[in-house]
TIMI-2910 file (N, C-alpha, C, CB; in pm, 1 decimal, decimal comma, always signed):
<rs>
+----------+----------+----------+----------+----------+----------+----------+----------+----------+----------+----------+----------+------+
!      n_x !      n_y !      n_z !     ca_x !     ca_y !     ca_z !      c_x !      c_y !      c_z !     cb_x !     cb_y !     cb_z ! resn !
+----------+----------+----------+----------+----------+----------+----------+----------+----------+----------+----------+----------+------+
!  -2310,7 !  +3034,5 !  +2242,9 !  -2406,4 !  +2984,4 !  +2144,9 !  -2338,5 !  +2958,4 !  +2009,3 !  -2522,3 !  +3084,3 !  +2128,3 !  Met !
!  -2244,8 !  +3045,9 !  +1974,0 !  -2173,9 !  +3030,5 !  +1847,2 !  -2097,0 !  +2898,3 !  +1843,4 !  -2077,8 !  +3148,5 !  +1825,1 !  Tyr !
!  -2030,1 !  +2865,2 !  +1952,9 !  -1955,2 !  +2740,1 !  +1959,3 !  -2048,5 !  +2620,3 !  +1944,3 !  -1877,7 !  +2730,7 !  +2091,3 !  Leu !
!  -2163,2 !  +2624,4 !  +2006,5 !  -2261,6 !  +2516,5 !  +1995,8 !  -2308,4 !  +2502,7 !  +1850,9 !  -2382,4 !  +2542,9 !  +2089,6 !  Val !
!  -2331,3 !  +2614,0 !  +1784,0 !  -2372,7 !  +2612,6 !  +1642,7 !  -2264,6 !  +2547,6 !  +1556,7 !  -2401,8 !  +2756,8 !  +1592,4 !  Thr !
!  -2138,2 !  +2584,9 !  +1579,3 !  -2028,3 !  +2525,3 !  +1503,9 !  -2023,2 !  +2374,6 !  +1524,5 !  -1895,2 !  +2588,4 !  +1544,7 !  Lys !
!  -2036,1 !  +2332,3 !  +1647,9 !  -2031,0 !  +2189,5 !  +1679,6 !  -2147,0 !  +2115,4 !  +1613,7 !  -2033,9 !  +2167,8 !  +1832,1 !  Ile !
!  -2266,0 !  +2170,0 !  +1620,7 !  -2383,7 !  +2104,7 !  +1561,5 !  -2372,2 !  +2092,0 !  +1410,3 !  -2509,9 !  +2182,2 !  +1596,5 !  Leu !
!  -2331,8 !  +2198,3 !  +1343,4 !  -2318,6 !  +2193,2 !  +1197,1 !  -2213,3 !  +2091,6 !  +1156,8 !  -2282,8 !  +2331,9 !  +1140,4 !  Ile !
!  -2101,3 !  +2093,1 !  +1225,1 !  -1993,5 !  +1998,9 !  +1195,0 !  -2038,2 !  +1855,2 !  +1220,3 !  -1868,8 !  +2031,1 !  +1279,0 !  Thr !
!  -2105,4 !  +1831,6 !  +1331,3 !  -2152,8 !  +1697,0 !  +1364,3 !  -2255,5 !  +1648,3 !  +1262,8 !  -2213,3 !  +1694,8 !  +1505,0 !  Ala !
!  -2344,3 !  +1735,8 !  +1220,2 !  -2446,5 !  +1697,7 !  +1121,8 !  -2381,6 !  +1653,2 !   +992,2 !  -2542,7 !  +1814,5 !  +1095,2 !  Ile !
!  -2277,9 !  +1723,5 !   +949,2 !  -2210,1 !  +1687,2 !   +823,8 !  -2142,8 !  +1550,9 !   +837,0 !  -2105,6 !  +1794,6 !   +785,0 !  Ile !
!  -2074,5 !  +1528,0 !   +947,9 !  -2005,7 !  +1399,5 !   +968,2 !  -2107,1 !  +1284,9 !   +973,6 !  -1921,2 !  +1402,7 !  +1098,7 !  Val !
!  -2215,6 !  +1303,2 !  +1046,6 !  -2318,8 !  +1199,6 !  +1056,6 !  -2383,3 !  +1176,1 !   +919,7 !  -2426,5 !  +1239,5 !  +1161,0 !  Val !
!  -2406,0 !  +1282,0 !   +844,8 !  -2466,3 !  +1268,1 !   +711,5 !  -2378,6 !  +1181,2 !   +621,7 !  -2487,7 !  +1406,9 !   +646,7 !  Ala !
!  -2248,4 !  +1204,3 !   +624,2 !  -2157,7 !  +1123,9 !   +540,8 !  -2163,5 !   +976,8 !   +583,3 !  -2011,7 !  +1177,3 !   +550,9 !  Val !
!  -2164,1 !   +950,1 !   +712,6 !  -2168,1 !   +810,2 !   +756,6 !  -2302,2 !   +744,4 !   +723,4 !  -2141,8 !   +801,5 !   +907,1 !  Ser !
!  -2409,8 !   +819,6 !   +727,1 !  -2541,0 !   +764,7 !   +689,7 !  -2549,1 !   +740,5 !   +539,2 !  -2654,0 !   +859,7 !   +734,0 !  Glu !
!  -2494,2 !   +830,0 !   +461,3 !  -2492,6 !   +813,2 !   +315,0 !  -2411,0 !   +689,6 !   +278,0 !  -2433,9 !   +939,7 !   +245,0 !  Ile !
!  -2304,2 !   +663,2 !   +353,8 !  -2219,6 !   +546,1 !   +326,4 !  -2296,7 !   +415,6 !   +336,9 !  -2101,8 !   +543,0 !   +422,2 !  Ala !
!  -2403,3 !   +413,1 !   +415,5 !  -2484,8 !   +292,3 !   +428,0 !  -2558,1 !   +262,3 !   +297,5 !  -2585,5 !   +307,0 !   +543,0 !  Lys !
!  -2582,7 !   +364,5 !   +219,2 !  -2655,1 !   +348,6 !    +92,9 !  -2562,0 !   +345,3 !    -27,8 !  -2755,5 !   +460,8 !    +76,3 !  Arg !
!  -2455,7 !   +427,7 !    -22,0 !  -2362,6 !   +434,6 !   -134,3 !  -2224,3 !   +473,9 !    -83,7 !  -2412,4 !   +535,2 !   -241,2 !  Ser !
!  -2134,1 !   +376,8 !    -82,2 !  -1998,8 !   +408,8 !    -37,2 !  -1929,5 !   +501,6 !   -136,9 !  -1916,5 !   +280,1 !    -18,1 !  Thr !
!  -1965,8 !   +491,5 !   -264,8 !  -1905,7 !   +579,7 !   -365,4 !  -1943,2 !   +725,0 !   -338,5 !  -1950,4 !   +538,7 !   -507,2 !  Leu !
!  -2071,7 !   +751,6 !   -319,8 !  -2116,5 !   +888,5 !   -294,7 !  -2060,8 !   +940,9 !   -162,6 !  -2269,7 !   +895,4 !   -293,7 !  Phe !
!  -2060,6 !   +856,8 !    -61,4 !  -2003,8 !   +896,7 !    +67,6 !  -1854,2 !   +924,3 !    +53,2 !  -2028,3 !   +787,2 !   +174,3 !  Ala !
!  -1787,3 !   +842,6 !    -27,8 !  -1644,5 !   +864,3 !    -52,3 !  -1618,4 !   +996,3 !   -121,3 !  -1587,5 !   +751,5 !   -135,5 !  Gly !
!  -1703,8 !  +1029,5 !   -217,6 !  -1690,8 !  +1159,4 !   -286,0 !  -1709,5 !  +1272,9 !   -186,0 !  -1794,2 !  +1171,9 !   -401,6 !  Val !
!  -1814,9 !  +1263,4 !   -104,4 !  -1839,1 !  +1368,1 !     -4,7 !  -1725,3 !  +1376,9 !    +97,1 !  -1971,2 !  +1342,3 !    +67,6 !  Leu !
!  -1677,6 !  +1262,1 !   +140,9 !  -1570,8 !  +1261,4 !   +240,9 !  -1438,5 !  +1308,9 !   +182,7 !  -1554,3 !  +1122,0 !   +299,1 !  Ala !
!  -1418,5 !  +1287,9 !    +52,1 !  -1292,7 !  +1330,6 !     -8,1 !  -1287,4 !  +1481,3 !    -28,7 !  -1271,7 !  +1260,2 !   -140,2 !  Ser !
!  -1403,8 !  +1544,3 !    -30,9 !  -1405,2 !  +1689,8 !    -29,6 !  -1348,2 !  +1727,6 !   +106,4 !  -1551,8 !  +1750,6 !    -53,6 !  Ile !
!  -1256,1 !  +1817,3 !   +110,0 !  -1191,4 !  +1845,1 !   +238,6 !  -1286,3 !  +1916,2 !   +335,6 !  -1065,8 !  +1930,1 !   +216,9 !  Pro !
!  -1385,7 !  +1840,6 !   +385,2 !  -1488,3 !  +1900,4 !   +471,5 !  -1429,9 !  +1964,0 !   +596,5 !  -1589,8 !  +1795,9 !   +511,5 !  Leu !
!  -1335,6 !  +1896,1 !   +657,9 !  -1273,1 !  +1953,2 !   +777,3 !  -1205,7 !  +2085,3 !   +743,4 !  -1170,9 !  +1854,9 !   +837,8 !  Thr !
!  -1134,7 !  +2087,5 !   +632,3 !  -1066,2 !  +2210,5 !   +590,9 !  -1165,5 !  +2320,2 !   +557,2 !   -976,0 !  +2183,7 !   +470,7 !  Ser !
!  -1269,1 !  +2285,0 !   +482,3 !  -1370,2 !  +2384,2 !   +445,6 !  -1435,3 !  +2442,4 !   +570,1 !  -1476,9 !  +2321,8 !   +354,0 !  Val !
!  -1472,4 !  +2355,6 !   +663,5 !  -1533,9 !  +2404,3 !   +786,5 !  -1437,0 !  +2489,8 !   +868,2 !  -1583,2 !  +2286,9 !   +870,2 !  Leu !
!  -1314,3 !  +2443,4 !   +883,8 !  -1216,2 !  +2518,9 !   +962,2 !  -1189,2 !  +2655,3 !   +899,4 !  -1085,0 !  +2439,8 !   +974,6 !  Ala !
!  -1172,5 !  +2657,7 !   +768,4 !  -1146,7 !  +2784,7 !   +699,8 !  -1267,5 !  +2877,3 !   +711,3 !  -1112,4 !  +2760,2 !   +551,3 !  Ile !
!  -1386,4 !  +2821,2 !   +695,5 !  -1508,5 !  +2901,8 !   +705,8 !  -1522,8 !  +2961,1 !   +845,0 !  -1631,8 !  +2817,2 !   +671,9 !  Thr !
!  -1509,1 !  +2875,8 !   +947,2 !  -1521,0 !  +2927,0 !  +1084,5 !  -1411,6 !  +3029,2 !  +1112,5 !  -1513,5 !  +2811,3 !  +1187,0 !  Trp !
!  -1290,9 !  +3002,7 !  +1069,0 !  -1178,3 !  +3092,8 !  +1092,6 !  -1202,5 !  +3228,3 !  +1026,0 !  -1047,5 !  +3030,3 !  +1040,3 !  Phe !
!  -1251,2 !  +3225,1 !   +900,8 !  -1280,6 !  +3350,8 !   +831,1 !  -1391,5 !  +3427,7 !   +902,4 !  -1320,8 !  +3323,4 !   +685,0 !  Tyr !
!  -1496,2 !  +3356,1 !   +939,1 !  -1609,1 !  +3419,8 !  +1006,7 !  -1564,9 !  +3488,7 !  +1135,8 !  -1718,0 !  +3316,5 !  +1037,1 !  Tyr !
!  -1470,6 !  +3425,6 !  +1206,1 !  -1424,6 !  +3480,2 !  +1334,0 !  -1322,1 !  +3591,3 !  +1318,8 !  -1366,4 !  +3370,8 !  +1417,7 !  Glu !
!  -1235,0 !  +3583,0 !  +1216,6 !  -1122,3 !  +3676,7 !  +1208,3 !  -1125,3 !  +3770,6 !  +1088,5 !   -995,8 !  +3600,2 !  +1205,0 !  Thr !
!  -1182,4 !  +3727,8 !   +978,0 !  -1179,5 !  +3802,6 !   +851,5 !  -1035,6 !  +3830,4 !   +805,3 !  -1256,1 !  +3935,5 !   +866,8 !  Lys !
!   -940,4 !  +3752,3 !   +854,9 !   -798,1 !  +3770,0 !   +826,0 !   -757,9 !  +3682,1 !   +707,8 !   -711,9 !  +3736,5 !   +950,6 !  Asp !
!   -757,6 !  +3740,0 !   +589,2 !   -729,4 !  +3663,5 !   +467,4 !   -585,7 !  +3611,0 !   +463,6 !   -755,6 !  +3749,8 !   +344,8 !  Leu !
!   -490,6 !  +3683,7 !   +519,5 !   -351,4 !  +3637,5 !   +522,5 !   -340,6 !  +3508,9 !   +604,2 !   -258,5 !  +3746,9 !   +581,5 !  Lys !
!   -405,8 !  +3505,7 !   +719,7 !   -402,2 !  +3384,6 !   +802,7 !   -473,1 !  +3269,0 !   +734,1 !   -466,0 !  +3411,2 !   +939,4 !  Ser !
!   -580,5 !  +3297,6 !   +662,8 !   -651,9 !  +3192,9 !   +589,7 !   -565,4 !  +3138,6 !   +477,2 !   -784,8 !  +3246,3 !   +533,7 !  Ile !
!   -493,4 !  +3226,0 !   +408,5 !   -400,7 !  +3181,8 !   +304,6 !   -291,9 !  +3093,4 !   +364,9 !   -337,7 !  +3302,9 !   +232,6 !  Leu !
!   -237,9 !  +3134,2 !   +479,9 !   -135,6 !  +3052,8 !   +547,3 !   -191,9 !  +2916,5 !   +587,6 !    -81,4 !  +3126,3 !   +671,7 !  Asp !
!   -312,2 !  +2915,1 !   +642,4 !   -376,1 !  +2789,1 !   +679,8 !   -397,5 !  +2700,9 !   +557,2 !   -510,2 !  +2815,6 !   +750,2 !  Leu !
!   -445,5 !  +2760,2 !   +450,2 !   -469,4 !  +2685,7 !   +326,6 !   -339,9 !  +2625,0 !   +272,6 !   -532,8 !  +2776,9 !   +221,1 !  Ser !
!   -232,5 !  +2702,5 !   +275,1 !   -102,8 !  +2651,3 !   +229,1 !    -53,1 !  +2537,7 !   +318,9 !     +1,2 !  +2764,8 !   +225,3 !  Asn !
!    -73,5 !  +2551,7 !   +449,3 !    -32,2 !  +2445,4 !   +541,8 !   -111,5 !  +2317,7 !   +516,9 !    -50,2 !  +2490,8 !   +687,7 !  Ser !
!   -240,9 !  +2333,0 !   +493,1 !   -324,8 !  +2216,2 !   +463,4 !   -274,9 !  +2148,3 !   +335,6 !   -474,7 !  +2257,8 !   +448,4 !  Ile !
!   -246,5 !  +2227,8 !   +234,1 !   -198,4 !  +2172,9 !   +107,3 !    -68,0 !  +2096,1 !   +126,6 !   -178,8 !  +2284,9 !     +4,7 !  Leu !
!    +22,4 !  +2151,2 !   +205,7 !   +149,5 !  +2082,9 !   +232,5 !   +130,2 !  +1951,5 !   +306,7 !   +241,2 !  +2173,2 !   +312,6 !  Leu !
!    +25,2 !  +1939,1 !   +384,4 !     +4,5 !  +1820,3 !   +466,8 !    -75,8 !  +1709,5 !   +397,6 !    -64,9 !  +1859,7 !   +593,2 !  Met !
!   -118,9 !  +1732,3 !   +274,9 !   -194,7 !  +1629,1 !   +204,0 !   -111,3 !  +1502,9 !   +178,0 !   -246,5 !  +1684,6 !    +71,9 !  Ile !
!    +10,4 !  +1514,2 !   +125,2 !    +84,7 !  +1390,1 !    +94,9 !    +98,2 !  +1293,8 !   +213,3 !   +222,2 !  +1425,3 !    +45,5 !  Pro !
!   +140,3 !  +1338,8 !   +332,2 !   +152,3 !  +1240,3 !   +439,8 !    +17,3 !  +1187,3 !   +489,0 !   +227,1 !  +1301,1 !   +555,6 !  Pro !
!    -88,1 !  +1262,3 !   +467,7 !   -219,3 !  +1214,6 !   +514,0 !   -267,2 !  +1094,2 !   +433,8 !   -322,6 !  +1327,0 !   +504,9 !  Ser !
!   -216,8 !  +1077,5 !   +313,9 !   -254,4 !   +962,8 !   +230,7 !   -207,2 !   +830,7 !   +292,2 !   -196,1 !   +978,5 !    +89,5 !  Leu !
!   -106,5 !   +839,4 !   +378,2 !    -55,4 !   +720,6 !   +446,8 !   -167,5 !   +645,7 !   +518,0 !    +53,5 !   +759,8 !   +547,4 !  Thr !
!   -256,8 !   +719,8 !   +581,3 !   -366,2 !   +658,0 !   +656,4 !   -444,4 !   +560,8 !   +568,4 !   -460,3 !   +765,8 !   +712,8 !  Phe !
!   -484,7 !   +605,9 !   +450,4 !   -569,1 !   +524,4 !   +362,8 !   -492,9 !   +406,0 !   +304,1 !   -625,7 !   +610,0 !   +250,2 !  Phe !
!   -367,0 !   +426,7 !   +272,7 !   -285,3 !   +318,7 !   +217,2 !   -264,5 !   +208,7 !   +321,5 !   -148,9 !   +373,2 !   +168,6 !  Ile !
!   -226,9 !   +248,9 !   +441,5 !   -201,8 !   +150,6 !   +547,8 !   -331,8 !    +81,9 !   +589,6 !   -136,0 !   +218,6 !   +670,1 !  Val !
!   -440,3 !   +157,9 !   +600,6 !   -568,5 !    +98,2 !   +638,4 !   -611,2 !     -6,9 !   +536,0 !   -677,1 !   +207,0 !   +651,8 !  Leu !
!   -601,2 !    +25,8 !   +408,4 !   -638,8 !    -70,4 !   +303,8 !   -550,8 !   -195,0 !   +311,0 !   -627,6 !     -5,6 !   +163,8 !  Ala !
!   -423,0 !   -175,5 !   +330,5 !   -329,6 !   -288,0 !   +340,7 !   -366,7 !   -377,9 !   +459,2 !   -184,1 !   -236,5 !   +355,7 !  Phe !
!   -389,7 !   -318,0 !   +575,6 !   -422,2 !   -395,8 !   +695,8 !   -553,5 !   -472,4 !   +679,4 !   -430,7 !   -303,6 !   +818,1 !  Cys !
!   -653,4 !   -406,9 !   +625,0 !   -783,6 !   -472,0 !   +609,3 !   -778,3 !   -583,4 !   +504,7 !   -889,8 !   -368,9 !   +570,4 !  Leu !
!   -700,7 !   -564,0 !   +398,9 !   -686,2 !   -669,9 !   +298,6 !   -620,9 !   -793,8 !   +357,2 !   -604,7 !   -620,0 !   +180,1 !  Arg !
!   -533,5 !   -772,3 !   +454,9 !   -467,2 !   -884,7 !   +519,9 !   -543,2 !   -932,8 !   +642,6 !   -326,4 !   -846,2 !   +558,9 !  Tyr !
!   -671,6 !   -896,1 !   +646,9 !   -766,3 !   -947,6 !   +746,3 !   -731,6 !   -914,0 !   +890,8 !   -776,1 !  -1094,8 !   +732,7 !  Lys !
!   -661,6 !   -802,3 !   +913,0 !   -640,2 !   -757,6 !  +1050,2 !   -773,0 !   -706,3 !  +1104,4 !   -529,4 !   -647,0 !  +1057,8 !  Leu !
!   -790,9 !   -719,6 !  +1232,6 !   -909,3 !   -668,1 !  +1298,1 !   -922,3 !   -518,1 !  +1267,9 !   -903,1 !   -694,2 !  +1451,4 !  Asp !
!  -1045,6 !   -470,7 !  +1253,9 !  -1069,0 !   -330,4 !  +1216,8 !  -1003,0 !   -233,9 !  +1314,9 !  -1219,1 !   -301,9 !  +1209,9 !  Phe !
!  -1021,3 !   -256,8 !  +1444,0 !   -965,9 !   -164,7 !  +1544,0 !   -813,5 !   -161,5 !  +1535,2 !  -1010,3 !   -205,6 !  +1686,5 !  Ile !
!   -750,2 !   -277,6 !  +1520,5 !   -605,0 !   -281,1 !  +1505,6 !   -562,4 !   -211,7 !  +1376,9 !   -554,1 !   -425,9 !  +1507,2 !  Tyr !
!   -636,0 !   -234,3 !  +1270,1 !   -605,9 !   -169,0 !  +1142,7 !   -613,1 !    -17,7 !  +1155,6 !   -702,2 !   -216,8 !  +1034,1 !  Ser !
!   -716,5 !    +29,1 !  +1223,9 !   -734,3 !   +172,2 !  +1244,4 !   -619,7 !   +229,0 !  +1328,5 !   -869,6 !   +200,4 !  +1312,1 !  Leu !
!   -586,4 !   +160,7 !  +1435,1 !   -478,7 !   +205,8 !  +1522,7 !   -344,4 !   +208,0 !  +1449,2 !   -469,7 !   +115,4 !  +1646,0 !  Leu !
!   -313,7 !   +102,8 !  +1376,3 !   -188,9 !    +97,2 !  +1299,4 !   -185,4 !   +209,0 !  +1196,3 !   -173,4 !    -39,9 !  +1229,9 !  Ile !
!   -298,4 !   +235,5 !  +1132,1 !   -305,8 !   +341,5 !  +1031,5 !   -281,7 !   +478,6 !  +1093,0 !   -441,3 !   +339,0 !   +961,9 !  Ser !
!   -342,6 !   +502,1 !  +1208,2 !   -325,1 !   +631,1 !  +1276,0 !   -180,4 !   +649,8 !  +1320,9 !   -419,7 !   +641,5 !  +1397,1 !  Ile !
!   -122,9 !   +545,9 !  +1381,4 !    +15,4 !   +555,8 !  +1427,6 !   +112,6 !   +572,1 !  +1310,5 !    +52,6 !   +432,0 !  +1509,7 !  Leu !
!    +88,1 !   +498,9 !  +1202,0 !   +173,2 !   +511,4 !  +1083,1 !   +166,0 !   +651,5 !  +1025,8 !   +132,6 !   +409,4 !   +976,4 !  Ser !
!    +46,1 !   +704,6 !  +1019,4 !    +27,1 !   +838,8 !   +965,8 !    +97,7 !   +941,8 !  +1054,3 !   -123,3 !   +871,7 !   +954,1 !  Thr !
!    +85,9 !   +925,5 !  +1185,2 !   +155,8 !  +1015,7 !  +1276,8 !   +306,3 !  +1011,5 !  +1256,0 !   +122,8 !   +980,5 !  +1420,9 !  Gly !
!   +360,4 !   +891,6 !  +1239,7 !   +503,5 !   +877,8 !  +1213,9 !   +545,8 !   +943,0 !  +1083,7 !   +541,7 !   +732,7 !  +1211,8 !  Gly !
!   +465,6 !   +923,5 !   +979,7 !   +497,2 !   +984,5 !   +849,9 !   +488,4 !  +1136,9 !   +859,1 !   +401,3 !   +931,7 !   +739,8 !  Val !
!   +388,7 !  +1188,9 !   +929,5 !   +380,2 !  +1334,6 !   +950,5 !   +507,7 !  +1386,6 !  +1017,2 !   +256,0 !  +1370,4 !  +1037,2 !  Tyr !
!   +551,1 !  +1317,2 !  +1120,5 !   +669,2 !  +1359,2 !  +1194,5 !   +791,6 !  +1366,1 !  +1102,4 !   +695,7 !  +1263,2 !  +1311,6 !  Trp !
!   +815,4 !  +1259,4 !  +1025,6 !   +928,8 !  +1256,0 !   +933,2 !   +912,6 !  +1363,1 !   +825,0 !   +942,2 !  +1115,9 !   +868,8 !  Val !
!   +793,5 !  +1377,8 !   +772,8 !   +765,7 !  +1475,5 !   +666,7 !   +794,3 !  +1617,9 !   +714,9 !   +619,0 !  +1464,0 !   +619,7 !  Tyr !
!   +749,8 !  +1650,3 !   +835,3 !   +772,8 !  +1784,9 !   +889,3 !   +922,4 !  +1807,9 !   +911,3 !   +695,0 !  +1804,9 !  +1022,4 !  Ile !
!   +993,6 !  +1706,5 !   +959,7 !  +1139,4 !  +1719,3 !   +973,8 !  +1205,3 !  +1746,8 !   +838,6 !  +1198,8 !  +1591,4 !  +1036,4 !  Leu !
!  +1160,9 !  +1675,3 !   +735,6 !  +1216,0 !  +1696,7 !   +601,5 !  +1184,0 !  +1838,4 !   +552,7 !  +1160,0 !  +1591,5 !   +502,1 !  Ile !
!  +1061,2 !  +1884,2 !   +573,9 !  +1025,3 !  +2020,2 !   +532,8 !  +1115,5 !  +2123,2 !   +600,0 !   +878,2 !  +2049,2 !   +566,3 !  Leu !
!  +1139,0 !  +2106,5 !   +729,4 !  +1226,8 !  +2199,9 !   +801,4 !  +1369,1 !  +2194,8 !   +747,8 !  +1226,7 !  +2168,5 !   +951,3 !  Tyr !
!  +1414,8 !  +2075,8 !   +716,2 !  +1552,7 !  +2061,4 !   +665,2 !  +1570,6 !  +2128,4 !   +529,4 !  +1590,2 !  +1913,2 !   +654,3 !  Arg !
!  +1463,8 !  +2130,1 !   +448,2 !  +1476,0 !  +2195,8 !   +317,4 !  +1432,7 !  +2343,1 !   +321,5 !  +1392,6 !  +2120,9 !   +213,7 !  Ile !
!  +1407,0 !  +2390,7 !   +443,5 !  +1381,7 !  +2533,3 !   +460,6 !  +1237,5 !  +2577,2 !   +457,7 !  +1452,1 !  +2605,3 !   +358,7 !  Gly !
!  +1143,3 !  +2483,3 !   +462,0 !  +1001,3 !  +2519,8 !   +462,8 !   +955,4 !  +2525,0 !   +607,5 !   +914,8 !  +2418,3 !   +379,6 !  Ile !
!   +917,3 !  +2643,9 !   +650,5 !   +871,8 !  +2664,2 !   +788,5 !   +720,5 !  +2674,9 !   +789,7 !   +936,3 !  +2791,2 !   +851,2 !  Arg !
!   +658,5 !  +2603,0 !   +878,3 !   +511,5 !  +2604,5 !   +887,8 !   +465,4 !  +2701,8 !   +994,0 !   +457,5 !  +2464,4 !   +918,7 !  Leu !
+----------+----------+----------+----------+----------+----------+----------+----------+----------+----------+----------+----------+------+
</rs>
């Protein structure tokens, strides 16, 4: 039952943001830019474990991963401005972001940052 509750709450938030976007992309953008996935993951993780050290580690890992995640939005905007089909733009953005994550993690390991 707990897993079903987690799924429902998470789904409601995602659907709410997409519905709000129909009325105001600015407000939806503000809501979406709040790290909802992180907030939910940290909340569920704390509720399940009460392990503050692990939550701190998760929070630090999330913080380290913000720079490469920006690739998605930059590439998506670039593709859409150049009139690429939405699905292709989305796919290119996801693949580009994955590649940047891979290179970024390699660089972190090379400079001694272990995740």
